[in-house]
Structure formats: structure tokens, C-alpha cells
N, C-alpha and C positions, 0 to 999 in steps of 0.2 A: 504494500500500500504506500509506504513512504517513498519508495523508489518511483512509483507511478506519479506521485505528486511532483517530485523533482523533474521527472521526464516531461510532464506537462508544462512546467514553468520554463524549462529549457527550450521546448518546442516553440512556445510563445515568442521567445526572444530570437530564436534562429530563423523563424519563418515570418517574413515581413507582413504577410497577409493577416497574421494574428496580432502582431505588435501594433499595427495601426488602429486596432480596435480599442486600445487602452488610451484613456485621456493622458496627454502629455508624453506618450511613447514610453510604455512600461520599462522597456529595456534600457532606457537612458536614465532611469531613476537611480539615484546614488544612495550608498549606505547611510550617509548623513540624513537623508530624507526619511528613512525607514527606522533607523535605530532608536532604541530606548536609551535616553541619556541619564535616566534615573536608575542606573545599573547598580545592583548590589554586588559587592565583592567581599573577599575574605583574604586574610593574610596566611602565609604558609605555616605559621606556628600555631594557628588556631586548631582546636580539636575537631575531630569528625563529629562529635556530639554537638558542638556549637554550629557546625554547618547544617546538620540535620534539623536543628531548631530553626535556623534561618529559612531553609527549604519549606518547612511546615508552616511557619508563621506567615510567609509571603507567597505561598502556593507557587513556588518556582521549582525548577528541576536542574538548574545549573548555576554555578557561581564561578566567575573568573577569580583566579588567585593572583594577587598583586603584591609586590614588595613595598617597602616603606615609601618609595617614590612613585607609587601607583603604576609601576611598570608591570605589564602582563608577564607572568612566569608560568602559568598553568591554568587549568580549568578543572573544577570538581563537579561531577554530575551525579545524578541519582544512580546511574549505572555503575560508576566507580564505587559507590557505597554498597550497592547490592553485591557486586563482585567481591569486595572486601569482606562483607558480612558472610557471604556464602563460603569463602575460603576459611573463615573462622568457625563455620558451623554454628553460628549464633542461635539459629532457630532449628533445633533438632526435629526430626520427623516423629510425631507422637503417635500416629495411628496410620492405618492403611490409606486414609484420606489425605495424608501429607499435611494436615493442618493441626495446629495446636488448638485444643478446646478453649473457648473463651473463658471457661471456668477454671483453667489451669493457672496456678500461681507460678508464673515464670521465674520469680525471684528465688524459688526453691529448686530450680533446675540448675545444677552446678555449671554445666557447659554454657548455658545461656548467661549466667552471672559472669563467668570469665569473659565471654564475648562482649557483654555490655561494658565491663570494666575496660576492655581494650579499646572500644569505641570512645569511651570518655577520655582516654589518655592518648590515643593515636593522633598525630598531627596531620593536617590536611596535606602537607607536602609529601607524605609517605604514600598516599594513595591517589593523588590528583593525576590527571592526564597531563603529561609534559610535552607530548607531541601536539603542538598547537596548530590549529587552523584559525586564521584571523584575517581581517581585511582592514583597509584604511577607509576613512570617511568618503573618499572619492571613488571607491569601488562601485561598479555598476550592478544593477539587478542581476544581470546575466553572470557576472563574475561571482557574486554571492551564491547564486544557485549552484554554479559549477563547484565551488569550494564545499558547500554543504553536501552536495551529492557525492563528490569524490571522497570526502572525509567521512561520509556516513554520520554526519553530526546534525544536531537539532538547534544548537546554540553557536553563534559565531561572534566572538568579541570584535569590537571595532577599536583600533588603536591609531594614535597619531604617528608621525614619522619617528618619534623617540620611543615608540612602543608603549606609550602611556595609554591606559584604558580610557576611552572617551564614550563608549556605549556598548550595547549588545543587540544582536538581532536574533530572534527566534523564528521558527516556522509560523508561530502565532502572529508575530509582528508582521510577517509578510502577508499572511491571509487577511489580517486587519487592514493592511494598506490597500489590498485589492478591494475589500468590502467598502472602505471609505471612498475610494476613488472610482470604483466601478468601471463598467464598460460604457462606452459612448452609446447613445441610442441610435 
């Protein structure tokens, strides 16, 4: 499904008969037009537990990781946390259904307790994605789609020439842009 979405956006930009349908020429839209500038970020020494709280409180699924100078050094996604948690076997399989009963007191399950302790102490830089896919504010819609598709990513940080974080673009931001600007009648 995700790949089909990227294929559609890529086709719109590659095929001029589609791109003229969009107000202002969709494929000439810049990252700076789409990006969310109120981007939340986290430092590399923050704990995974802190990151999980930020994800939950803000209903987001990715956080750029920046140094003290706001320079992008990584990204932490829900997927990174799920892989980390899975590697620790934080949630053991309790029955044939593979789900823990909602009535189970997980604090009494020793492997879960060790896993929760590890999450509360593990620093973000230990599990973040270091292979970065990012764009600058002048990247075109087409370039953004190509990077997201080739990197199989849903969040793309936007940086300035000094690699300082200035925004983020998600698939939702791109869909919202299409919804707001629509197709010409």
C-alpha cells in the first residue's frame, strides 16, 4: 500500500498530463512549503522512555535526534523502538493468542520488568537510525517523494545547509497539502 502511494505521487510528477492538474504545479512545490516547522526533536542522551512519552503525548511516530547545536544526527521512530523492544523480549508471549491478558500484572513478570528497566535507562543514540535520509528546504515535491520511496521512510527531516533541523515532512503532511490545495476544477 505504501509503495503504491509513492508510485502515484511519483507518476504525478513524471507525467506532465497529471502535474498540470494541480494548482501551482505540484511538482514544483518545495519542502519549505510542505514542512512542519513546529518539529519536535530529542537529544541523543535522552532515554527511550522519554521518547516514548513524547510519541504518546503528541501522537507522533518519529523524532529527529539533534545535538546541542540543533544539528541533525539521527532519527528515532516507533519502528526503532519496536525492534529494540522485540530484541529484549519485553513482552513475552503469554498464551496461544500471543497477547498478554489485560488482567495480567506485568510488573510481576520478571523479563518484562528487566525490559522496562532497560527502556528507562537506554539512551536514544543507542537505538536511533543513523543512516539519515533528509532534504533541504528547496527540495522539490518530486525529490521528497523519491527520497521517501527509496529510503522506505515515512518521516523526512528538513535541514539547512549547516545540517541544522528546520522542519519535518511526513506522509500526512503531504496528503494534507494535497487536500488543502486540491485539484483544479
